[in-house]
KELO-291796 format. One record per residue: residue in three letters; residue number from 1; x, y, z of N, C-alpha, C in turn. Coordinates in steps of 0.02 Angstrom, whole numbers, plus 50000, padded with zeros to 5 digits. Each point is the difference from the previous one (the first is absolute). Layout:
# residues N
+------+-----+-------+-------+-------+-------+-------+-------+-------+-------+-------+
: rest :  nr :  n.px :  n.py :  n.pz : ca.px : ca.py : ca.pz :  c.px :  c.py :  c.pz :
+------+-----+-------+-------+-------+-------+-------+-------+-------+-------+-------+
:  ALA : NUM :     X :     Y :     Z :     X :     Y :     Z :     X :     Y :     Z :
...
+------+-----+-------+-------+-------+-------+-------+-------+-------+-------+-------+
END
This chain:
# residues 186
+------+-----+-------+-------+-------+-------+-------+-------+-------+-------+-------+
: rest :  nr :  n.px :  n.py :  n.pz : ca.px : ca.py : ca.pz :  c.px :  c.py :  c.pz :
+------+-----+-------+-------+-------+-------+-------+-------+-------+-------+-------+
:  MET :   1 : 49097 : 49685 : 50631 : 50027 : 49938 : 50026 : 49960 : 49940 : 49977 :
:  ASN :   2 : 49936 : 50009 : 49984 : 49960 : 49941 : 49982 : 50023 : 49969 : 49934 :
:  VAL :   3 : 50035 : 50037 : 49958 : 50022 : 49971 : 49937 : 50053 : 49946 : 50011 :
:  ILE :   4 : 50040 : 50006 : 50054 : 50050 : 49948 : 50014 : 49965 : 49934 : 50015 :
:  TRP :   5 : 49944 : 50002 : 50036 : 49963 : 49939 : 50015 : 49969 : 49971 : 49936 :
:  ARG :   6 : 49974 : 50043 : 49958 : 49973 : 49977 : 49936 : 50056 : 49970 : 49957 :
:  THR :   7 : 50059 : 50032 : 50001 : 50056 : 49975 : 49961 : 50019 : 49929 : 50023 :
:  MET :   8 : 50006 : 49991 : 50065 : 50017 : 49934 : 50026 : 49947 : 49948 : 49982 :
:  LEU :   9 : 49936 : 50020 : 50005 : 49946 : 49954 : 49982 : 50002 : 49982 : 49926 :
:  ILE :  10 : 50009 : 50049 : 49957 : 50003 : 49987 : 49927 : 50060 : 49956 : 49985 :
:  HIS :  11 : 50056 : 50012 : 50033 : 50060 : 49959 : 49988 : 49986 : 49926 : 50018 :
:  VAL :  12 : 49970 : 49989 : 50058 : 49984 : 49932 : 50022 : 49949 : 49968 : 49952 :
:  LEU :  13 : 49948 : 50037 : 49983 : 49949 : 49972 : 49954 : 50029 : 49986 : 49931 :
:  ALA :  14 : 50046 : 50041 : 49977 : 50032 : 49988 : 49934 : 50041 : 49936 : 50003 :
:  ARG :  15 : 50035 : 49989 : 50055 : 50039 : 49938 : 50008 : 49954 : 49939 : 49999 :
:  VAL :  16 : 49944 : 50006 : 50036 : 49952 : 49944 : 50001 : 49973 : 49988 : 49930 :
:  ARG :  17 : 49981 : 50052 : 49965 : 49974 : 49993 : 49932 : 50052 : 49969 : 49954 :
:  ALA :  18 : 50063 : 50020 : 50007 : 50053 : 49971 : 49958 : 50008 : 49926 : 50015 :
:  ARG :  19 : 49998 : 49981 : 50064 : 50007 : 49930 : 50018 : 49942 : 49958 : 49974 :
:  ARG :  20 : 49940 : 50031 : 49995 : 49941 : 49965 : 49974 : 50000 : 49997 : 49923 :
:  GLY :  21 : 50054 : 50025 : 49970 : 50005 : 49997 : 49927 : 49975 : 50062 : 49965 :
:  GLU :  22 : 49984 : 50052 : 50037 : 49976 : 50062 : 49971 : 50058 : 50048 : 49987 :
:  ARG :  23 : 50052 : 49974 : 49968 : 50057 : 50041 : 49981 : 49981 : 50042 : 49940 :
:  LEU :  24 : 50039 : 50053 : 49990 : 49989 : 50044 : 49943 : 50063 : 50002 : 49957 :
:  SER :  25 : 49990 : 50005 : 49935 : 50057 : 50013 : 49956 : 50013 : 50075 : 50004 :
:  ALA :  26 : 50057 : 50021 : 49975 : 50018 : 50071 : 50003 : 49951 : 50046 : 49964 :
:  THR :  27 : 49962 : 49972 : 49953 : 49954 : 50043 : 49961 : 49927 : 49991 : 50020 :
:  ASP :  28 : 49986 : 49958 : 50050 : 49931 : 49991 : 50024 : 49978 : 50061 : 50041 :
:  VAL :  29 : 49935 : 50008 : 50005 : 49970 : 50051 : 50042 : 49985 : 49969 : 50068 :
:  GLY :  30 : 50028 : 50030 : 50053 : 49986 : 49979 : 50068 : 49941 : 50039 : 50027 :
:  ARG :  31 : 49959 : 49967 : 50041 : 49941 : 50033 : 50030 : 49996 : 49985 : 50074 :
:  ILE :  32 : 49989 : 50053 : 50038 : 49986 : 49991 : 50072 : 49937 : 50041 : 50016 :
:  ARG :  33 : 49961 : 49976 : 50048 : 49938 : 50033 : 50020 : 50013 : 50040 : 50063 :
:  LEU :  34 : 49980 : 50063 : 50000 : 50008 : 50043 : 50058 : 49934 : 50035 : 50016 :
:  THR :  35 : 49998 : 50031 : 50058 : 49943 : 50040 : 50021 : 50026 : 50067 : 50024 :
:  THR :  36 : 49965 : 50053 : 49982 : 50018 : 50067 : 50024 : 49984 : 50005 : 50074 :
:  LEU :  37 : 50051 : 50007 : 50041 : 49992 : 50002 : 50073 : 49997 : 50073 : 50024 :
:  PRO :  38 : 49977 : 50009 : 50062 : 49998 : 50069 : 50027 : 50068 : 50035 : 49999 :
:  THR :  39 : 50054 : 49962 : 50006 : 50067 : 50031 : 49999 : 50021 : 50019 : 49929 :
:  ASP :  40 : 49962 : 49981 : 49949 : 50015 : 50016 : 49930 : 49967 : 50063 : 49975 :
:  ILE :  41 : 49950 : 50024 : 50037 : 49960 : 50055 : 49974 : 50025 : 50068 : 50025 :
:  ASP :  42 : 49980 : 50052 : 49964 : 50016 : 50068 : 50020 : 49937 : 50034 : 50027 :
:  ILE :  43 : 50005 : 50064 : 50011 : 49944 : 50037 : 50030 : 49939 : 50003 : 49955 :
:  LEU :  44 : 50008 : 49987 : 49936 : 49945 : 49999 : 49953 : 49966 : 49931 : 49996 :
:  MET :  45 : 50024 : 49955 : 50043 : 49971 : 49933 : 50008 : 50009 : 49955 : 49939 :
:  HIS :  46 : 50053 : 50011 : 49962 : 50018 : 49953 : 49948 : 50075 : 49985 : 50007 :
:  MET :  47 : 50024 : 49951 : 49961 : 50069 : 49979 : 50005 : 50047 : 50060 : 49990 :
:  ASN :  48 : 50046 : 50009 : 50046 : 50049 : 50053 : 49996 : 50045 : 49986 : 49939 :
:  ASN :  49 : 50015 : 50053 : 49961 : 50038 : 49990 : 49939 : 50069 : 49970 : 50014 :
:  GLY :  50 : 50031 : 50017 : 50056 : 50066 : 49971 : 50016 : 49997 : 49927 : 50019 :
:  ARG :  51 : 49943 : 49978 : 50024 : 49993 : 49930 : 50023 : 50002 : 49951 : 49941 :
:  TYR :  52 : 49977 : 50023 : 49941 : 50000 : 49956 : 49942 : 50069 : 49971 : 49988 :
:  LEU :  53 : 50052 : 50042 : 50003 : 50067 : 49975 : 49986 : 50021 : 49947 : 50052 :
:  SER :  54 : 49982 : 50011 : 50062 : 50016 : 49950 : 50052 : 49964 : 49935 : 49988 :
:  LEU :  55 : 49938 : 50003 : 49979 : 49962 : 49939 : 49988 : 50021 : 49966 : 49935 :
:  PHE :  56 : 50022 : 50039 : 49951 : 50027 : 49969 : 49939 : 50065 : 49963 : 50015 :
:  ASP :  57 : 50037 : 50022 : 50052 : 50059 : 49962 : 50022 : 49981 : 49928 : 50018 :
:  LEU :  58 : 49941 : 49992 : 50028 : 49977 : 49932 : 50019 : 49994 : 49956 : 49937 :
:  GLY :  59 : 49975 : 50029 : 49946 : 49996 : 49963 : 49938 : 50069 : 49981 : 49974 :
:  ARG :  60 : 50048 : 50045 : 50011 : 50069 : 49985 : 49979 : 50029 : 49943 : 50041 :
:  TRP :  61 : 49985 : 49999 : 50066 : 50024 : 49945 : 50042 : 49972 : 49933 : 49976 :
:  ASP :  62 : 49935 : 49999 : 49986 : 49969 : 49939 : 49975 : 50034 : 49977 : 49936 :
:  LEU :  63 : 50013 : 50047 : 49955 : 50032 : 49984 : 49936 : 50071 : 49974 : 50011 :
:  LEU :  64 : 50038 : 50033 : 50044 : 50069 : 49979 : 50013 : 50002 : 49929 : 50028 :
:  VAL :  65 : 49957 : 49985 : 50048 : 50001 : 49934 : 50031 : 49976 : 49946 : 49951 :
:  ARG :  66 : 49943 : 50012 : 49967 : 49970 : 49948 : 49959 : 50037 : 49988 : 49934 :
:  THR :  67 : 50041 : 50047 : 49977 : 50042 : 49988 : 49941 : 50066 : 49967 : 50018 :
:  GLY :  68 : 50016 : 49998 : 50064 : 50064 : 49972 : 50022 : 50056 : 50051 : 50003 :
:  LEU :  69 : 49987 : 50061 : 49979 : 50052 : 50051 : 50002 : 50022 : 50016 : 50071 :
:  TRP :  70 : 49954 : 49998 : 50048 : 50017 : 50014 : 50069 : 50052 : 49951 : 50026 :
:  ASP :  71 : 49994 : 49936 : 49982 : 50049 : 49950 : 50022 : 50069 : 50016 : 49971 :
:  ALA :  72 : 50003 : 50019 : 49936 : 50064 : 50019 : 49969 : 50029 : 50062 : 50034 :
:  MET :  73 : 49957 : 50048 : 50017 : 50023 : 50061 : 50033 : 50030 : 49984 : 50068 :
:  ARG :  74 : 49966 : 49959 : 50039 : 50026 : 49980 : 50066 : 50065 : 49961 : 49994 :
:  ARG :  75 : 50002 : 49953 : 49954 : 50060 : 49959 : 49990 : 50061 : 50042 : 49983 :
:  ASN :  76 : 49989 : 50053 : 49960 : 50056 : 50041 : 49976 : 50009 : 50066 : 50037 :
:  GLY :  77 : 49959 : 50014 : 50049 : 50006 : 50062 : 50037 : 49978 : 50062 : 49961 :
:  TRP :  78 : 49956 : 49990 : 49951 : 49976 : 50055 : 49959 : 49938 : 50032 : 50032 :
:  TYR :  79 : 49986 : 50060 : 49979 : 49938 : 50033 : 50019 : 49979 : 50047 : 49944 :
:  ALA :  80 : 49937 : 50019 : 50002 : 49973 : 50044 : 49948 : 49983 : 50068 : 50030 :
:  VAL :  81 : 50011 : 50052 : 49961 : 49980 : 50067 : 50021 : 49959 : 50032 : 49944 :
:  VAL :  82 : 49948 : 50035 : 50019 : 49960 : 50036 : 49950 : 50036 : 50066 : 49985 :
:  SER :  83 : 50014 : 50012 : 49937 : 50034 : 50062 : 49981 : 49951 : 50052 : 49972 :
:  ALA :  84 : 49941 : 49978 : 49979 : 49950 : 50047 : 49975 : 49933 : 49964 : 49998 :
:  ALA :  85 : 49947 : 50040 : 50006 : 49932 : 49973 : 49994 : 49954 : 50055 : 49975 :
:  THR :  86 : 49953 : 49981 : 49959 : 49948 : 50047 : 49979 : 49933 : 49966 : 50011 :
:  VAL :  87 : 49954 : 50036 : 50030 : 49935 : 49971 : 50017 : 49944 : 50042 : 49969 :
:  THR :  88 : 49949 : 49965 : 49977 : 49941 : 50032 : 49972 : 49940 : 49974 : 50039 :
:  PHE :  89 : 49960 : 50048 : 50025 : 49939 : 49982 : 50038 : 49940 : 50011 : 49955 :
:  ARG :  90 : 49953 : 49953 : 50003 : 49940 : 50004 : 49958 : 49937 : 50005 : 50042 :
:  LYS :  91 : 49995 : 49957 : 50051 : 49943 : 49999 : 50045 : 50027 : 49990 : 50071 :
:  SER :  92 : 49961 : 50022 : 50049 : 50020 : 49995 : 50070 : 49980 : 49932 : 50029 :
:  LEU :  93 : 50043 : 49973 : 50041 : 49984 : 49941 : 50040 : 49973 : 50024 : 50067 :
:  GLN :  94 : 49943 : 49974 : 50020 : 49966 : 50022 : 50061 : 50017 : 49953 : 50058 :
:  LEU :  95 : 49986 : 50024 : 50061 : 50012 : 49961 : 50060 : 49965 : 49932 : 49995 :
:  TRP :  96 : 50035 : 49947 : 50017 : 49978 : 49930 : 50001 : 49989 : 49971 : 49930 :
:  GLN :  97 : 50017 : 50037 : 49948 : 49991 : 49974 : 49932 : 50053 : 49947 : 49985 :
:  ARG :  98 : 49978 : 49944 : 49971 : 50047 : 49947 : 49980 : 50024 : 50015 : 49930 :
:  PHE :  99 : 50064 : 49986 : 49988 : 50029 : 50012 : 49934 : 50059 : 49952 : 49990 :
:  ASP : 100 : 50018 : 49991 : 49938 : 50058 : 49959 : 49983 : 50058 : 50045 : 49981 :
:  VAL : 101 : 50059 : 49980 : 50021 : 50061 : 50030 : 49973 : 50026 : 49951 : 49948 :
:  GLU : 102 : 50003 : 50023 : 49938 : 50027 : 49959 : 49946 : 50069 : 50027 : 49984 :
:  SER : 103 : 50049 : 49955 : 49994 : 50070 : 50020 : 49990 : 50031 : 49958 : 49945 :
:  ARG : 104 : 50042 : 50034 : 49959 : 50037 : 49962 : 49950 : 50063 : 50037 : 49980 :
:  LEU : 105 : 50048 : 49961 : 49977 : 50062 : 50027 : 49974 : 49988 : 50024 : 49929 :
:  LEU : 106 : 50016 : 50063 : 49987 : 49991 : 50027 : 49932 : 50060 : 49985 : 49955 :
:  GLY : 107 : 50059 : 49997 : 50030 : 50061 : 49989 : 49961 : 50058 : 50036 : 50033 :
:  HIS : 108 : 50052 : 50013 : 49960 : 50059 : 50033 : 50028 : 50034 : 50040 : 49945 :
:  ASP : 109 : 50044 : 50046 : 50023 : 50046 : 50033 : 49955 : 50070 : 49983 : 50024 :
:  ASP : 110 : 50049 : 50038 : 49980 : 50069 : 49982 : 50018 : 50016 : 50010 : 50074 :
:  ARG : 111 : 49957 : 50035 : 50038 : 50015 : 50014 : 50070 : 49946 : 49977 : 50049 :
:  ALA : 112 : 49939 : 49993 : 49979 : 49946 : 49990 : 50048 : 49948 : 49950 : 49975 :
:  LEU : 113 : 49960 : 49978 : 50048 : 49941 : 49959 : 49986 : 49939 : 50045 : 50006 :
:  TYR : 114 : 49948 : 49986 : 49961 : 49939 : 50039 : 50002 : 49942 : 49954 : 50018 :
:  LEU : 115 : 49959 : 50023 : 50046 : 49942 : 49962 : 50023 : 49938 : 50044 : 49996 :
:  GLU : 116 : 49943 : 49967 : 49994 : 49937 : 50035 : 50001 : 49957 : 49969 : 50055 :
:  HIS : 117 : 49967 : 50044 : 50038 : 49953 : 49978 : 50052 : 49934 : 50036 : 49987 :
:  ARG : 118 : 49946 : 49964 : 50012 : 49933 : 50029 : 49992 : 49958 : 49985 : 50061 :
:  ALA : 119 : 49959 : 50048 : 50021 : 49947 : 49988 : 50049 : 49938 : 49988 : 49959 :
:  VAL : 120 : 49969 : 49940 : 50008 : 49945 : 49979 : 49957 : 49940 : 49979 : 50043 :
:  VAL : 121 : 49942 : 50025 : 49982 : 49937 : 49981 : 50033 : 49953 : 49973 : 49946 :
:  ASP : 122 : 49979 : 49938 : 50009 : 49954 : 49968 : 49952 : 50024 : 50007 : 49928 :
:  GLY : 123 : 50065 : 49990 : 49989 : 50029 : 50003 : 49933 : 50013 : 50070 : 49973 :
:  GLU : 124 : 49986 : 50052 : 50041 : 50009 : 50069 : 49978 : 50060 : 50032 : 50035 :
:  ILE : 125 : 50043 : 50033 : 49962 : 50059 : 50032 : 50028 : 49981 : 50064 : 50037 :
:  TYR : 126 : 50020 : 50005 : 50063 : 49990 : 50060 : 50040 : 50063 : 50043 : 50001 :
:  ALA : 127 : 50059 : 49968 : 50001 : 50063 : 50036 : 50001 : 50053 : 49955 : 49969 :
:  ARG : 128 : 50052 : 50032 : 49971 : 50055 : 49963 : 49969 : 50065 : 50035 : 50015 :
:  VAL : 129 : 50051 : 49961 : 50013 : 50067 : 50029 : 50011 : 50050 : 49962 : 49956 :
:  ILE : 130 : 50046 : 50037 : 49972 : 50057 : 49972 : 49965 : 50061 : 50013 : 50045 :
:  VAL : 131 : 50039 : 49948 : 50013 : 50057 : 50004 : 50045 : 50063 : 49983 : 49962 :
:  ARG : 132 : 50051 : 50041 : 50011 : 50067 : 49986 : 49974 : 50042 : 49979 : 50061 :
:  ALA : 133 : 50028 : 49940 : 49998 : 50037 : 49974 : 50058 : 50069 : 49976 : 49978 :
:  ARG : 134 : 50048 : 50009 : 50044 : 50068 : 49977 : 49989 : 50014 : 49942 : 50047 :
:  MET : 135 : 50033 : 49950 : 49975 : 50024 : 49946 : 50042 : 50070 : 50020 : 50024 :
:  MET : 136 : 50012 : 49990 : 50064 : 50064 : 50019 : 50030 : 50034 : 49939 : 50029 :
:  SER : 137 : 50067 : 50000 : 49997 : 50039 : 49947 : 50031 : 50004 : 50014 : 50075 :
:  GLY : 138 : 50023 : 49952 : 50037 : 50008 : 50009 : 50072 : 50051 : 50054 : 50016 :
:  ARG : 139 : 50042 : 50018 : 49952 : 50050 : 50052 : 50010 : 49972 : 50070 : 49986 :
:  GLY : 140 : 49935 : 50004 : 49984 : 49969 : 50064 : 49987 : 50012 : 50026 : 49929 :
:  LYS : 141 : 50026 : 49957 : 49958 : 50013 : 50019 : 49930 : 49944 : 49972 : 49956 :
:  PRO : 142 : 49983 : 50035 : 49946 : 49949 : 49974 : 49954 : 50019 : 49932 : 49973 :
:  LEU : 143 : 49952 : 49956 : 49997 : 50009 : 49933 : 49974 : 49988 : 50001 : 49925 :
:  SER : 144 : 50044 : 49970 : 49963 : 49990 : 49998 : 49927 : 49946 : 49949 : 49983 :
:  HIS : 145 : 49966 : 50012 : 49945 : 49950 : 49952 : 49978 : 50032 : 49933 : 49983 :
:  GLU : 146 : 50062 : 50001 : 49977 : 50035 : 49937 : 49986 : 50005 : 49957 : 50063 :
:  GLU : 147 : 50018 : 50032 : 50057 : 50004 : 49963 : 50063 : 49931 : 49975 : 50021 :
:  LEU : 148 : 49951 : 50044 : 49994 : 49931 : 49983 : 50020 : 49975 : 49941 : 49959 :
:  PHE : 149 : 50004 : 50005 : 49934 : 49974 : 49947 : 49957 : 50041 : 49937 : 50003 :
:  ALA : 150 : 50064 : 50005 : 50017 : 50041 : 49939 : 50009 : 49974 : 49960 : 50059 :
:  ALA : 151 : 49976 : 50034 : 50051 : 49976 : 49966 : 50060 : 49927 : 49978 : 49994 :
:  THR : 152 : 49960 : 50038 : 49962 : 49928 : 49987 : 49999 : 49975 : 49975 : 49933 :
:  GLY : 153 : 50041 : 50008 : 49947 : 49977 : 49984 : 49933 : 49963 : 50060 : 49971 :
:  ARG : 154 : 50012 : 50013 : 49937 : 49965 : 50056 : 49967 : 49936 : 49974 : 49970 :
:  PRO : 155 : 49943 : 50030 : 50018 : 49937 : 49977 : 49972 : 50000 : 50007 : 49924 :
:  ALA : 156 : 49983 : 49947 : 49966 : 50001 : 50001 : 49926 : 49946 : 50045 : 49972 :
:  ASP : 157 : 49944 : 50006 : 50035 : 49944 : 50038 : 49974 : 49992 : 50069 : 50032 :
:  LEU : 158 : 50055 : 50027 : 50026 : 49998 : 50066 : 50031 : 49987 : 50052 : 49947 :
:  PRO : 159 : 49945 : 50038 : 50008 : 49982 : 50048 : 49947 : 50045 : 50062 : 50002 :
:  ASP : 160 : 50000 : 50037 : 49946 : 50035 : 50064 : 49998 : 49961 : 50050 : 50041 :
:  VAL : 161 : 50036 : 50044 : 50033 : 49968 : 50054 : 50038 : 49976 : 50052 : 49951 :
:  ALA : 162 : 49939 : 50025 : 50011 : 49971 : 50050 : 49956 : 50045 : 50062 : 49996 :
:  GLU : 163 : 50002 : 50031 : 49942 : 50043 : 50058 : 49989 : 49987 : 50057 : 50050 :
:  TRP : 164 : 49935 : 50011 : 50016 : 49985 : 50054 : 50047 : 50031 : 49988 : 50068 :
:  VAL : 165 : 50008 : 49936 : 50019 : 50030 : 49985 : 50065 : 50074 : 50018 : 49999 :
:  HIS : 166 : 50034 : 49986 : 49944 : 50070 : 50020 : 49993 : 50007 : 50076 : 50003 :
:  GLU : 167 : 49954 : 50035 : 49966 : 50002 : 50073 : 49999 : 49987 : 50029 : 50070 :
:  TRP : 168 : 49952 : 49971 : 50036 : 49987 : 50021 : 50069 : 50061 : 49988 : 50044 :
:  ALA : 169 : 50031 : 49942 : 49994 : 50059 : 49984 : 50041 : 50056 : 50051 : 49988 :
:  ALA : 170 : 50012 : 50015 : 49937 : 50052 : 50049 : 49983 : 49983 : 50069 : 50026 :
:  ALA : 171 : 49937 : 50021 : 49992 : 49979 : 50067 : 50019 : 49999 : 50010 : 50076 :
:  SER : 172 : 49989 : 49947 : 50038 : 49993 : 50007 : 50072 : 50064 : 49983 : 50038 :
:  GLN : 173 : 50052 : 49981 : 49965 : 50062 : 49979 : 50033 : 50038 : 50058 : 50032 :
:  LEU : 174 : 50024 : 49989 : 50060 : 50043 : 50048 : 50034 : 50073 : 49981 : 49988 :
:  PRO : 175 : 50047 : 50045 : 50015 : 50071 : 49982 : 49992 : 50018 : 49941 : 50043 :
:  SER : 176 : 50052 : 49963 : 49981 : 50022 : 49943 : 50039 : 50022 : 50024 : 50069 :
:  THR : 177 : 50007 : 49953 : 50046 : 50019 : 50017 : 50068 : 50073 : 50023 : 50005 :
:  THR : 178 : 50038 : 49991 : 49947 : 50070 : 50022 : 50001 : 50008 : 50071 : 49973 :
:  ARG : 179 : 49946 : 50029 : 49976 : 50001 : 50069 : 49975 : 49958 : 50045 : 50044 :
:  PRO : 180 : 50016 : 50064 : 50002 : 49960 : 50046 : 50041 : 49928 : 50006 : 49972 :
:  ALA : 181 : 49954 : 50012 : 50046 : 49930 : 50012 : 49981 : 49973 : 50055 : 50046 :
:  PRO : 182 : 50024 : 50062 : 49989 : 49979 : 50054 : 50044 : 49925 : 50017 : 49990 :
:  SER : 183 : 49968 : 50018 : 50054 : 49930 : 50021 : 49998 : 49997 : 50074 : 49986 :
:  VAL : 184 : 49995 : 50016 : 49937 : 49996 : 50070 : 49978 : 49935 : 50007 : 49961 :
:  TRP : 185 : 49957 : 50046 : 50023 : 49936 : 50012 : 49968 : 50008 : 50055 : 49948 :
:  ASP : 186 : 49967 : 49991 : 49943 : 50002 : 50051 : 49949 : 49960 : 50060 : 50019 :
+------+-----+-------+-------+-------+-------+-------+-------+-------+-------+-------+
END
């Protein structure tokens, strides 16, 4: 439950930062400072591996608000869903340790947007996640990039997504929700 309070706080702080002129372009790296709280740790007294994804969501909120995408989403009734994520852990975050969540848009393909989030301590990467997200219309249908970029503008300097990210997305994809996906173990 504590992540909802952090989410609301990050959302308010991102709005304040945007009003103070600390807006981000779609290709900028957003940074927020967090602390590993007792509710974030596991029995081994370091950050629980599942908590990273929840805290990286906070970086995504900051990015959405400060780039102005959140306003376009609210105006049009859109929302984003994560369709895949891959995380790599390098070092453990300890209780009460301060760290930055760095977030940036990597690019897009014909169906999804790709983002990268990093947990960083003193300039050193502790963990990294690549997220594949779909924008959805208020009707629950996937939003085309044409609609998205018509409302928000397409960033001129949006980089190409690395080939390995495309390969990962293809390899990890499940069948669409309109096709069966039975749980059958080999």
